[in-house]
C-alpha positions as CSV (number, residue, x, y, z in Angstrom):
1,M,10.1,19.0,19.8
2,L,8.6,17.1,22.7
3,L,8.7,18.6,26.1
4,L,10.8,15.9,27.5
5,E,13.3,16.3,24.7
6,L,13.5,20.1,25.2
7,A,14.0,19.7,29.0
8,E,16.7,17.1,28.5
9,E,18.4,19.3,25.9
10,E,18.2,22.4,28.2
11,D,19.1,20.5,31.4
12,R,15.8,21.5,33.0
13,I,13.5,19.9,35.5
14,L,9.9,19.2,34.7
15,V,7.2,19.9,37.3
16,S,3.8,18.4,36.6
17,A,0.8,16.6,38.1
18,D,0.5,14.5,35.0
19,T,1.6,10.9,35.5
20,D,2.2,10.5,31.8
21,F,5.5,12.2,32.1
22,A,6.7,9.5,34.5
23,A,5.5,6.7,32.1
24,L,7.3,8.4,29.2
25,L,10.5,8.6,31.2
26,T,10.2,4.9,32.0
27,L,9.9,4.1,28.3
28,S,12.7,6.3,27.3
29,R,15.2,4.7,29.7
30,K,17.1,8.0,30.0
31,A,18.6,9.5,33.0
32,K,17.3,13.0,32.2
33,P,15.3,15.1,32.5
34,S,14.4,15.0,36.2
35,L,10.7,15.2,37.0
36,I,8.9,16.5,40.1
37,L,5.4,15.0,40.2
38,F,2.7,16.2,42.4
39,R,0.1,13.7,43.5
40,E,-1.3,15.9,46.3
41,P,-5.1,16.3,46.1
42,D,-5.1,19.3,48.5
43,V,-2.5,21.4,46.5
44,I,-4.3,23.5,44.0
45,R,-2.5,26.9,43.7
46,A,0.8,27.4,42.1
47,R,2.3,29.1,45.1
48,D,1.6,26.1,47.2
49,Y,3.5,23.9,44.7
50,V,6.3,26.3,44.7
51,A,6.5,26.4,48.5
52,R,6.7,22.6,48.8
53,I,9.4,22.5,46.2
54,L,11.4,25.2,47.8
55,R,11.2,23.6,51.2
56,S,12.6,20.3,49.8
57,L,15.0,21.5,47.2
58,S,18.1,21.4,49.4
59,L,17.4,17.8,50.1
60,L,16.8,16.9,46.5
61,K,19.5,19.0,44.7
62,E,21.9,16.1,44.1
63,E,19.3,13.7,42.9
64,L,17.6,16.2,40.6
65,E,21.0,17.0,39.0
66,T,21.8,13.4,38.2
67,G,18.2,12.4,37.2
68,C,15.3,11.3,39.1
69,V,11.6,11.4,39.6
70,V,10.4,13.1,42.9
71,V,6.8,12.4,43.9
72,F,5.0,14.5,46.3
73,R,2.1,12.5,47.7
74,H,0.1,12.7,50.9
75,G,2.7,14.9,52.7
76,R,5.6,12.6,51.7
77,L,8.4,12.5,49.2
78,R,9.4,9.6,47.1
79,V,12.6,9.8,45.0
80,R,13.4,7.2,42.3
81,T,16.6,7.5,40.4
82,L,16.6,7.5,36.6
83,P,16.7,5.6,34.4
84,F,14.2,3.2,35.8
85,G,15.3,-0.4,35.8
86,A,18.9,0.4,35.8
87,S,21.0,-1.3,38.4
88,Q,21.8,0.9,41.2
89,P,25.3,1.2,42.7
């Protein structure tokens, strides 16, 4: 079973620095699983990733529960609702 399928089935959130997951979510046209994508060149330790996620979690809770991609890049957050290409309310 693919990691994306397992995460969707178990209602989990993927955390990665691999942009391929965002591409696969785009192709799937599904609303789940949510993805937290790190594009921060200065973050290299797991505890630093965890600290950034925990600081932002309360702001992202609703979006992560409904399906989104959160990108951490250059100290900023970008949130895109899944599925990509769907009309937004």
